[in-house]
SERO-444509 format. One record per residue (C-alpha): residue in three letters; x, y, z. Coordinates in nm, 3 decimals, always signed. Layout:
// residues N
NODE type      c1      c2      c3
NODE  ALA       X       Y       Z
...
END
This chain:
// residues 296
NODE type      c1      c2      c3
NODE  MET +36.879  -5.156  -5.852
NODE  PRO +36.574  -5.385  -5.868
NODE  THR +36.413  -5.445  -5.533
NODE  ARG +36.426  -5.823  -5.559
NODE  VAL +36.807  -5.828  -5.569
NODE  GLY +36.900  -5.531  -5.358
NODE  TYR +36.751  -5.552  -5.016
NODE  LEU +37.068  -5.529  -4.812
NODE  VAL +37.203  -5.229  -4.997
NODE  THR +37.062  -4.959  -4.770
NODE  LEU +37.096  -5.161  -4.451
NODE  VAL +37.460  -5.241  -4.403
NODE  ALA +37.780  -5.137  -4.574
NODE  LEU +37.751  -5.405  -4.841
NODE  LEU +37.680  -5.176  -5.132
NODE  SER +37.778  -5.431  -5.395
NODE  ALA +37.603  -5.729  -5.231
NODE  THR +37.254  -5.872  -5.256
NODE  TRP +37.064  -6.077  -5.002
NODE  VAL +37.128  -6.387  -5.212
NODE  GLY +37.490  -6.285  -5.240
NODE  VAL +37.528  -6.257  -4.864
NODE  ALA +37.382  -6.604  -4.824
NODE  SER +37.630  -6.758  -5.068
NODE  ALA +37.929  -6.530  -5.017
NODE  ALA +38.265  -6.690  -4.955
NODE  GLY +38.386  -6.656  -4.601
NODE  ALA +38.457  -6.843  -4.283
NODE  GLU +38.188  -7.086  -4.177
NODE  PRO +38.033  -7.012  -3.839
NODE  GLU +38.199  -7.167  -3.538
NODE  VAL +38.029  -7.476  -3.398
NODE  VAL +37.962  -7.450  -3.024
NODE  THR +37.767  -7.655  -2.771
NODE  PHE +37.584  -7.545  -2.459
NODE  PRO +37.307  -7.675  -2.232
NODE  SER +36.942  -7.596  -2.285
NODE  ALA +36.762  -7.453  -1.986
NODE  ASP +36.555  -7.773  -1.997
NODE  GLY +36.834  -7.921  -1.784
NODE  LYS +36.892  -8.229  -1.999
NODE  THR +36.972  -8.138  -2.360
NODE  THR +37.309  -8.031  -2.498
NODE  LEU +37.237  -7.803  -2.791
NODE  THR +37.443  -7.730  -3.100
NODE  GLY +37.492  -7.370  -3.201
NODE  TYR +37.647  -7.192  -3.498
NODE  LEU +37.829  -6.876  -3.399
NODE  PHE +37.869  -6.594  -3.650
NODE  LYS +38.141  -6.365  -3.520
NODE  LEU +38.195  -6.000  -3.607
NODE  ALA +38.293  -5.955  -3.969
NODE  ARG +38.538  -5.688  -3.859
NODE  PRO +38.684  -5.797  -3.524
NODE  ARG +38.740  -5.527  -3.266
NODE  SER +38.851  -5.501  -2.910
NODE  GLY +38.592  -5.514  -2.637
NODE  ARG +38.244  -5.663  -2.629
NODE  ALA +37.958  -5.652  -2.879
NODE  PRO +37.581  -5.701  -2.856
NODE  ALA +37.446  -6.036  -2.971
NODE  VAL +37.147  -6.205  -3.134
NODE  VAL +37.005  -6.553  -3.069
NODE  MET +36.838  -6.703  -3.378
NODE  MET +36.569  -6.974  -3.360
NODE  HIS +36.495  -7.179  -3.673
NODE  GLY +36.151  -7.289  -3.790
NODE  ARG +35.988  -7.630  -3.834
NODE  ALA +36.217  -7.719  -4.128
NODE  GLY +36.519  -7.708  -3.897
NODE  ALA +36.851  -7.528  -3.926
NODE  TYR +36.972  -7.693  -4.245
NODE  SER +36.918  -7.678  -4.618
NODE  GLN +36.668  -7.913  -4.776
NODE  LEU +36.962  -8.024  -4.990
NODE  ALA +37.173  -8.126  -4.689
NODE  ASN +37.133  -8.493  -4.788
NODE  GLY +37.206  -8.624  -4.441
NODE  VAL +37.499  -8.390  -4.371
NODE  TYR +37.399  -8.159  -4.089
NODE  ASP +37.677  -7.918  -4.004
NODE  ALA +37.796  -7.561  -4.062
NODE  SER +37.840  -7.626  -4.433
NODE  THR +37.474  -7.715  -4.490
NODE  LEU +37.292  -7.441  -4.300
NODE  SER +37.000  -7.299  -4.494
NODE  MET +37.053  -6.989  -4.707
NODE  ARG +36.823  -6.785  -4.484
NODE  HIS +37.019  -6.869  -4.170
NODE  GLN +37.349  -6.798  -4.343
NODE  ALA +37.220  -6.467  -4.476
NODE  TRP +37.087  -6.342  -4.144
NODE  GLY +37.391  -6.467  -3.952
NODE  GLN +37.623  -6.282  -4.187
NODE  LEU +37.401  -5.975  -4.183
NODE  TRP +37.425  -5.951  -3.805
NODE  ALA +37.800  -6.016  -3.814
NODE  GLU +37.843  -5.739  -4.072
NODE  SER +37.626  -5.512  -3.857
NODE  GLY +37.841  -5.553  -3.546
NODE  TYR +37.671  -5.837  -3.359
NODE  VAL +37.771  -6.184  -3.245
NODE  ALA +37.494  -6.408  -3.379
NODE  LEU +37.412  -6.757  -3.254
NODE  LEU +37.185  -6.991  -3.450
NODE  VAL +37.045  -7.259  -3.220
NODE  ASP +36.986  -7.607  -3.360
NODE  GLY +36.717  -7.734  -3.126
NODE  PHE +36.606  -8.025  -3.346
NODE  GLY +36.931  -8.202  -3.436
NODE  PRO +37.043  -8.280  -3.080
NODE  ARG +36.702  -8.436  -3.020
NODE  GLY +36.723  -8.657  -3.328
NODE  PHE +36.526  -8.446  -3.579
NODE  ALA +36.794  -8.257  -3.772
NODE  LYS +36.602  -8.299  -4.098
NODE  GLY +36.315  -8.094  -3.961
NODE  PHE +35.951  -8.139  -4.057
NODE  PRO +35.736  -8.081  -4.366
NODE  ARG +35.416  -7.881  -4.382
NODE  PHE +35.105  -8.028  -4.225
NODE  SER +35.312  -8.221  -3.966
NODE  TYR +35.229  -8.002  -3.667
NODE  ASP +35.013  -8.254  -3.480
NODE  SER +35.267  -8.534  -3.522
NODE  ARG +35.574  -8.356  -3.387
NODE  PRO +35.719  -8.489  -3.061
NODE  PRO +35.650  -8.307  -2.733
NODE  GLU +36.021  -8.245  -2.671
NODE  LEU +36.007  -7.989  -2.953
NODE  ASP +35.713  -7.794  -2.813
NODE  GLU +35.748  -7.430  -2.917
NODE  VAL +35.575  -7.293  -2.607
NODE  THR +35.715  -7.506  -2.325
NODE  ILE +36.050  -7.642  -2.453
NODE  ARG +36.198  -7.432  -2.731
NODE  PRO +36.195  -7.113  -2.520
NODE  LEU +36.420  -7.303  -2.279
NODE  ASP +36.664  -7.357  -2.566
NODE  ALA +36.661  -6.982  -2.628
NODE  TYR +36.745  -6.918  -2.264
NODE  GLY +37.024  -7.176  -2.279
NODE  ALA +37.169  -6.981  -2.571
NODE  LEU +37.127  -6.658  -2.377
NODE  ALA +37.321  -6.799  -2.081
NODE  TYR +37.596  -6.920  -2.312
NODE  LEU +37.632  -6.580  -2.480
NODE  ARG +37.628  -6.400  -2.146
NODE  SER +37.928  -6.610  -2.044
NODE  ARG +38.137  -6.509  -2.344
NODE  PRO +38.401  -6.237  -2.302
NODE  ASP +38.317  -6.087  -2.644
NODE  VAL +37.946  -6.025  -2.573
NODE  VAL +37.778  -5.743  -2.380
NODE  PRO +37.573  -5.959  -2.141
NODE  ASP +37.273  -5.727  -2.112
NODE  ARG +37.246  -5.644  -2.483
NODE  ILE +37.118  -5.966  -2.641
NODE  GLY +36.823  -5.991  -2.878
NODE  LEU +36.609  -6.284  -2.990
NODE  LEU +36.500  -6.360  -3.347
NODE  GLY +36.282  -6.650  -3.461
NODE  TRP +36.116  -6.767  -3.780
NODE  SER +35.785  -6.955  -3.805
NODE  ASN +35.790  -7.222  -3.531
NODE  GLY +36.094  -7.043  -3.390
NODE  GLY +35.896  -6.720  -3.409
NODE  SER +35.627  -6.880  -3.192
NODE  ALA +35.900  -6.988  -2.950
NODE  THR +36.027  -6.630  -2.952
NODE  ILE +35.687  -6.490  -2.857
NODE  ALA +35.650  -6.749  -2.580
NODE  ALA +36.002  -6.681  -2.453
NODE  MET +35.931  -6.310  -2.418
NODE  SER +35.615  -6.354  -2.213
NODE  VAL +35.599  -6.228  -1.857
NODE  ASP +35.435  -6.568  -1.796
NODE  ARG +35.735  -6.776  -1.895
NODE  ARG +35.620  -7.133  -1.828
NODE  GLY +35.891  -7.270  -1.603
NODE  MET +36.159  -7.006  -1.654
NODE  ARG +36.284  -6.767  -1.393
NODE  ALA +36.148  -6.416  -1.435
NODE  PRO +36.380  -6.236  -1.677
NODE  THR +36.383  -5.865  -1.747
NODE  PRO +36.535  -5.679  -2.042
NODE  ALA +36.849  -5.641  -1.828
NODE  ASN +36.902  -6.009  -1.744
NODE  GLY +36.697  -6.169  -2.022
NODE  PHE +36.650  -6.068  -2.384
NODE  ARG +36.657  -5.698  -2.446
NODE  ALA +36.416  -5.722  -2.743
NODE  ALA +36.281  -5.971  -2.996
NODE  LEU +36.180  -6.016  -3.359
NODE  ALA +35.927  -6.280  -3.468
NODE  PHE +35.891  -6.356  -3.837
NODE  TYR +35.562  -6.520  -3.943
NODE  PRO +35.493  -6.706  -3.616
NODE  ALA +35.190  -6.920  -3.545
NODE  CYS +35.009  -6.726  -3.275
NODE  GLY +34.773  -6.990  -3.139
NODE  LEU +35.053  -7.092  -2.901
NODE  LYS +34.862  -7.402  -2.792
NODE  GLY +34.611  -7.188  -2.607
NODE  TYR +34.856  -7.090  -2.332
NODE  PHE +34.788  -6.718  -2.372
NODE  GLU +34.413  -6.716  -2.424
NODE  ALA +34.379  -6.509  -2.106
NODE  GLY +34.622  -6.252  -2.241
NODE  TYR +34.980  -6.207  -2.353
NODE  ARG +35.228  -5.941  -2.249
NODE  PRO +35.602  -5.945  -2.328
NODE  TYR +35.859  -5.824  -2.075
NODE  GLY +36.055  -5.653  -2.354
NODE  PRO +35.969  -5.502  -2.692
NODE  VAL +35.862  -5.747  -2.965
NODE  ARG +35.813  -5.682  -3.335
NODE  VAL +35.624  -5.924  -3.560
NODE  PHE +35.651  -5.944  -3.940
NODE  MET +35.406  -6.140  -4.157
NODE  GLY +35.260  -6.153  -4.506
NODE  THR +34.888  -6.129  -4.570
NODE  ALA +34.916  -6.424  -4.812
NODE  ASP +35.086  -6.651  -4.559
NODE  GLU +34.989  -7.005  -4.652
NODE  GLU +35.097  -7.172  -4.326
NODE  VAL +34.994  -6.951  -4.035
NODE  SER +34.722  -6.696  -3.969
NODE  PRO +34.804  -6.325  -3.986
NODE  GLN +34.457  -6.256  -3.848
NODE  ARG +34.529  -6.459  -3.536
NODE  CYS +34.861  -6.284  -3.482
NODE  SER +34.701  -5.944  -3.534
NODE  ALA +34.443  -6.030  -3.270
NODE  LEU +34.713  -6.145  -3.025
NODE  VAL +34.910  -5.826  -3.079
NODE  GLU +34.606  -5.600  -3.044
NODE  LYS +34.498  -5.772  -2.724
NODE  SER +34.850  -5.752  -2.584
NODE  ARG +34.881  -5.383  -2.666
NODE  LEU +34.555  -5.314  -2.485
NODE  ASN +34.715  -5.491  -2.189
NODE  GLY +35.020  -5.263  -2.203
NODE  GLY +35.248  -5.485  -2.407
NODE  ASP +35.522  -5.328  -2.619
NODE  ILE +35.449  -5.535  -2.928
NODE  GLN +35.374  -5.439  -3.287
NODE  ILE +35.291  -5.629  -3.604
NODE  ARG +35.366  -5.529  -3.962
NODE  LEU +35.167  -5.702  -4.233
NODE  TYR +35.294  -5.713  -4.591
NODE  GLU +35.029  -5.723  -4.859
NODE  GLY +35.062  -6.033  -5.078
NODE  ALA +35.374  -6.168  -4.907
NODE  SER +35.391  -6.539  -4.826
NODE  HIS +35.530  -6.754  -4.549
NODE  SER +35.913  -6.747  -4.547
NODE  PHE +35.904  -6.429  -4.754
NODE  ASP +36.266  -6.350  -4.653
NODE  ASP +36.407  -6.677  -4.786
NODE  PRO +36.686  -6.568  -5.026
NODE  GLY +36.604  -6.842  -5.278
NODE  ARG +36.462  -6.750  -5.618
NODE  LYS +36.132  -6.923  -5.545
NODE  ARG +36.048  -6.655  -5.287
NODE  GLN +36.241  -6.356  -5.413
NODE  THR +36.105  -6.361  -5.768
NODE  VAL +35.766  -6.282  -5.613
NODE  GLN +35.769  -5.903  -5.595
NODE  ALA +35.555  -5.890  -5.281
NODE  ASN +35.809  -6.109  -5.100
NODE  ALA +36.103  -5.905  -5.225
NODE  ASP +35.934  -5.581  -5.117
NODE  ALA +35.848  -5.731  -4.779
NODE  THR +36.206  -5.845  -4.731
NODE  ASP +36.343  -5.502  -4.818
NODE  ASP +36.129  -5.341  -4.554
NODE  ALA +36.150  -5.611  -4.286
NODE  VAL +36.528  -5.641  -4.295
NODE  LYS +36.564  -5.264  -4.277
NODE  ARG +36.326  -5.247  -3.982
NODE  ALA +36.491  -5.542  -3.806
NODE  VAL +36.835  -5.384  -3.830
NODE  SER +36.703  -5.047  -3.711
NODE  PHE +36.507  -5.205  -3.426
NODE  PHE +36.801  -5.399  -3.287
NODE  LYS +37.035  -5.106  -3.341
NODE  GLN +36.817  -4.903  -3.108
NODE  ALA +36.719  -5.176  -2.862
NODE  LEU +37.064  -5.334  -2.827
NODE  ALA +37.271  -5.020  -2.848
NODE  ALA +37.569  -5.043  -2.623
NODE  VAL +37.914  -4.890  -2.600
NODE  PRO +38.163  -5.178  -2.640
NODE  THR +38.332  -5.257  -2.312
NODE  ARG +38.661  -5.427  -2.243
END
């Protein structure tokens, strides 16, 4: 099967599906839930992807943080709900549900009046209440608290996944220097995290050094047109020298948003190859890091 249409085949038991197929497959829309951000003032909207094959007991979970374009499709046309989530978010949510996780996509922009998200080159004009280092990590911890309260989730087996701006928020959220958050550990915070093509400048907060409290894996393309793989490589190298459990995997020729299931990205062979590998590694990483025997 050609790489560009088959990158879920070896990862989950969807032998007849493709990544694009998962994104557009018929099935129940995710459940809409609300919960407070750890900022103490914002009620967030979340989209909950439940286990594809329900079972008794509890399951591990994944919190998902969208990028600067927001949670929804560019074709949403003013309708921002479960029916207009982007293909990437649908695909990953369904992947985790098929793989035995409860997955929660956090809409951190919509509740603050920016559901449409932001275009490229808008970084300096975005409002401070969307800051990926000081605010968005608090949204991630609000989602963590919500999942820990659910009877179907193993409370100490929750991972964090973010893309682009949400990837930056993921890195910041995992820091031992958490900027206003109580000191979590892998047992009471996130067990592990995945950051896809984050911006690693992080507003200069970690110039003195960065070290995550749990394992972090970063995935980027060398042809990323929005953020710097060199800067992220430097952050990771410096963190590893400081004892951080963090690794970066660079994909030759892959672009920003290389895992977007749309044809624009997946007809580029470097993106398709990167997606094959990154999805496989993501599933394997969380399988190991979040492994837990379901409990009643």
